[in-house]
N, C-alpha and C positions, 0 to 999 in steps of 0.2 A: 722631772723625768719626762722624756719625749720619746715616744715609740711609734713605729709605723704600725699599720693595721693589717698587713698582708700575712696570711697563713698559707704556706705551700704544702703540697703533697708531692714529694719528690721535686721534679722540676716544674710541676704544674702549679700555677697560682690558683689556689682552690677557694679560699675564703678572703674576701676583700675588706671585711669589717670586723676582724678579730681583735678583741680588746686585750692587749698584752700587758697592761698595767691594771692592777687590782688593789683597791683600798681594803686593807685587812682590818684596820680600826682607825680611830681618829688621828693617830699619829704615825701610822705605818702604811706605806704603799710598796708592793712588790711588783716588779716587771721582769719579764723573761724573754729570752731568745732560745729557740730550739724546738723540741718536740711538743706538740700541742697537748696530747693526752698526758704526758708527764707533767706539764705545767698545770693542768687541771687537777692532778693529784696533789701537787704542791700547794695549790690554792686551798683545796679541801683541808689539808693538814694544818696549814697556817691559820685559816679561819677557825678551825676547831681548837687549836692551841690558844688563839686570842680569846675565844669565848670561854674556854676553860679557866684562863687566868684573869678574867675580868672580876673586879671586886666591886660589888654594889656599895659597900661601905665607903670606899675611898674614891670610887669613880675612875680608877686607874686600870689600864689594860696592859698588855705586853708592850714593852718598849722596842724601838727599832733595833737597838743593839742585841736585845734578847732574841728577837726574831732572826736576826742575822746569824747569831751563834747557833741557834736551833737549826736553821737551814743548812749551815755549814756542817754540823754534826750529822744531820740526816743524809745529806748527799755523800759525805765521807763513808757513812755506814753502808749505804747502798752500793757504793763503789767496792767496798771490801767484800760484799756478797756477790760480786760480779754481775750485778743487776742495776747499773747506774741509771739515774734519771738524766736524760740527755738535754739539760738546760744550763744556761748561764743566767743567774738571777741577780737582779739589782734590788737591793733593799734601801729604800729612802724613807726618811722620817725626820721628826723633830723631837729632840730629847734634851732635857736640862737646859733649855733656852738656846739651843743651837741645833743646826742641821746635822743629819747623819746620812752618809752615803757609803754603801759597801757592796761588794760583788762576791758572789759565791759561784764557782764553776762546777761542772759535772763531777769532778773528782773530790770536791769538798774543799778546794783551796779558797781561802778567804783573804780579801784585802779591802782596806778603806782608803778613799782618796777624795779630793775635792771635786774632780771631774772623772767620770767613768763612761765607758762604752762597752758594748758587747757585739759579737758577730763581726760583720764587715766594718762596723763603726770603729773598731779598734785600728783599722788600717786607714780609713778615710776621714772620719769625723774627729777623732781624739786629738789630732794635732791642732785643729782649728779651735777646739774647746780649750785646750791647755794654753794656747797662745793668747787668746782674748779673754780668758776668765780672770775676774777680780773678785776677791772675797766680799766686797761691799756692793755688789751689783744690785740694782733694783729688779723687780719682777719683769718690767718691760725690757730692760737691757738683757737679762738672762734669756727671756723668750726670743728676742731677736738673735742672740748668739746661737741658741738651739736651732732656730729655723735656718740660719746660715749653714750650720753643720749638716742639718738634714737635707738641705738642697744639694750640697756637694755629694752626700751619700746617695741621693736619688739619681744624680747624673752618673755616678760611677758604678753603681751596683744594680745588676739586672734583676735581682730578686727582692726588690723593694717596691713600694708604691707611693704615690704622692698624697696619701692620707695619713695624718699624724694625730696622735692622742697626747695631750699635755696633762701632766699631773703636777699639782702645786701643793707643797707641804709647808705650812707655817705653824707658828705657835698656836693659832686659832683652830687648826685642824688640817686635814688632808682633803683635797678635792681632785677627782679624776674627771677631766672634761672629755666628753665623747668626741670622736673624730668628726 
C-alpha cells in the first residue's frame, strides 16, 4: 500500500504528514482517501473490532477479509441512515498464505482486485499499475512500480504531495513505514 501524506481542508493543504495507512493488527492494514475525521472514526472502530476478536489462546486476530466485510457493512449501514462516512478504504492484508486487497467506498460497495487505487489514482495511476503488475513481483519490483505510479500522480494532481508512506504486508506481519 502506497499513500501520500497530504491532508487538505477544502482547497487548502493543511497537514503535510498525515498517516493515511494504519496497521490494525499483524495481518491487516487499512488506508483511506477522503474525510479525515471520518477516517479517524473508522480506525477506532477497526482497532476496537480487532481487539475484541483477538484470541489469547490461538494468537489469532481478525483477518483481512473479515475486516473488509465489516467495513463494507458499516459503510453501507451509514449510507442507509443518510449519514455516510466520506471515505474510500483500501483493506490490505495477508491471509491463508496469500495476499488480500479490497476496496470499500462510501456507499458500502466492495470489490477485490490485484491492484487498486482510490481518488485521483483511479484516473492516473491505475493504468500504470495494471499494465506493469505481475503476480510474482519481488518487493523491490513492486516498490519501484508504486513509485512510478505515484510520480505520475504527483505530476498530474494538484492536491497531492511528494511525501509517500509505504506499507508492506507479508506472511511475517504488516509494517507501515513512516513517510
